[in-house]
N, C-alpha and C positions, 0 to 999 in steps of 0.2 A: 249663943252665941250660935253657931253654928259657923266653920268653914263656909266662902264662898269661893267659888273658881269664877274669876273674869277673868272673859279672852277682850281687853280694848275696848270693852263694851262696859255703859256705868252707874246701868242697874242687876241684876241676878239673873245669872244667864241659862238657861233651855240644853240645860247637855248636848240633848237629841237635836234639839232643829237648829242650835250653834252646830254639830257637828256638821249637819245635814249643809248647813250652806257654806263652810267649810269646805264641804268636797266639791260643791255647787263650781264656790271658784275656784279650786283643783285644778278640775275636768276643764273650768274654762279654758287657762293656765296651756291643759298642756293640748286642747281639740286642738291645733293649728298641724298642717301639712307643707311640705316645700316640696314644690312640683315645675321642676325644673328652672330651679334657681327664681320661685312668686312663691312666699306666702301667702294663703289662703286661708281664712277661720269655717273652722265647721265643723255641724252643730254636734255637742258632744252624744248627744244618744245617736246617734250615726252610726256603726260599724266598716271596718272602711276592710277595702281589698288593696293587693298589693296590685300593682298597675299593670300589667304582661310587658316580657319586654318586647324593646323595639327589633325589627329586624336585624339583622348588619345590612348593610347600605348597598346594591347594589348596583355594578357601573352602569352610566343609561348610554347605548345602543346610539351607535349616529347614526344619522341621519340617512336615511334614501339620497344619490341620486336620483334629483330632477320632481320632487318631493316637495317642495318649497319651502321646506323649511327654514325657519329662519336663522338657527345656530351656526356658524360659523365647521365649514370640516373640513374637518382632520388634518394634515397636512399631509400631500405625501411622501414616501417614503425615494431617499433621492437616488435614480439608477447610477447605473458602477458605471463607474468610469469607462469607455472604448478605448479599445485593444490598436493602442497605434505600431505601424511596425517602423522601428528604429532606419533613420534615413544613413547610408550608406556613407560613412568617412571622407568626403576627403584625402587623396594621398598629399603625403609631407611634403611638398616641394626640396631635392634635393638634386645638383649639381650636378652633372651626368658636359659628360663631354667623347666629343664624336669624330671619326677620321674615318679613311675609307686606307683599303688596302685593291689592290690590283694585280691580278696572276702574272708571272714575269714573264716577259720575251720568252729565255731562256729555255721555259720548259716546253716554250712549242705550241702552247695550246693558247698565245693571248698575247695580249699590250697593256702601254696604263692608260691606253685610248679607250678599251674592254668598257663590260660590267663590269665595275667595284663590288668586295667585300662594307658594306656597314660593319663598324666598331663600335659599338658604344657601350660605356663603360662610367665608376667614378672616378679623378684627377690620378689619383698615387696610381693605376693602371697604365699611364699615360708617361710617370715621371720616375726616370731610377732607375732603377732593379726591373719596378713592372715596367717600364719599353720594354726596359733586356729583354725581361722572359717572355712580354709578345710580340719583341721583333723575333724570335727565336723560332718561339707554335709556327708562326706564321711565313717562316721561311723556310719552315720541315714540310709545307704542304702546295709551298711554290709561290705564297704567298706577299709580300711588300706594301707596306706603307710609304701613301704618294700627298696623301695628303696631311695643312698646316690637321692639330689636332686642337679641335674649337665647342664653345658649347651647344650644343644639340640645340637643332634644329630641319625644318623641312628640305625637304629638297628643294634643288630651284628644278624650272624647264628645261634647262640647256644641262641637263646630270644628265648622264645613262644611268638608265633603273638600274637599283643593285643585281646583282645575283642572289643578296638571300640580309641578315640583321646578325652581326653577333651582340649577344649582352653581356658583359662579363657580369657576375658578380648578382645578390639575390638583390639588391636596390634597383638594382640599374635594369630588374629580369622584370621585377616585381612593379616600379613604373609603365612599363614596356608593353610585356602579354598579361594579354588577360585575361583572368582563372583566382581560383582558392587554393590550388592542391599549392602545397609545401613545397619552397624550392629546391630540397635533395631531390624528387620526385621529377623533378620535368628536366633537370642539364640533359644534356645531347639528344632532346630530344624533339619535334618539330610543331612552330606552331605557327601558324597564318593571321595575320591582323592587318584589315584594308587594303588586303594581294601583295601583302609582304611577308616572306620566309620569313621564321626566325630561329633561330640557334640559342637557347642561353648553356652559358660556359660558366665555371670557376673564373674566381678574379682571379689572376699574377697571384697574391699575398697565398689567397690560399692553395696555387698548384706550385710557390715555392716553400707553404712548410709542410710538407711530405712527401717522398717519396711514391705510396701512393693515390695524391693528388695529378702526383705528371702522370703517370700513367691511365686515367682517367680520361685525362685534358687530351688525350696522344688518343686515344678511342673514341670519341669524340669529335676528334677531325676525322677522323678517318671513316666517321662516318658523313661529318659533314660533304668533302670530294666526293665520296660515289652515292650522298642522294642532289651533285648539284653531276658530276656525270663525267667528275672527273680525274682523269691517271694521278696516280701519285711516282709525282718527280725521284729519278732516282739516289740522290743524296738519303730522300727521307728513311733510309734502313739502316742509315744507326741512329737513328731514334727508337728505331721499333724495343 
């Protein structure tokens, strides 16, 4: 009896028919297509073309204002912070002293009841060697301190109107004279505030520190007398 090949069948196999059946079954197995994660069964006799590639997603245009779109409008960009001018810093409180100096009677053109000079400075200019230097400066131009040194205050109504005010040093000048110029540029110059004439001068410590500062202070005092229309006393020549 001739050898017969069996493919899981009980009777003799028709090779051609069996191969056709297996091919059909294989086609059924292979005829699956996966599309976006979903598996579908298709007819094995249909030829397939690759699906066209999807175009890249385009950004969705923002809805026009007033169009009635229900989509939420994109938040508007924050406006830049407005520029603000920094406020001027308040002057730090400093300890200032004030006193009055009157024209000496022996000068022949003044007395202790006349209009004084106001002297405004920090305490060291009225103490120890500072006071000694200040007395010499004033005596050289015919003035003398005639009142007690006290904390700075407004003039009283019963006090004579001052001839001028002298501010000694940078800090006293900055407190009294309004302006933005550096102290060195305004020493010996005239200023006015509330009707009061003011002349900034070096403080007594700076005057004592260098001969050149003494000469500068003397020239400033000569300018003071010239501005006030007062003559120099005879003894002032020894200070020249």
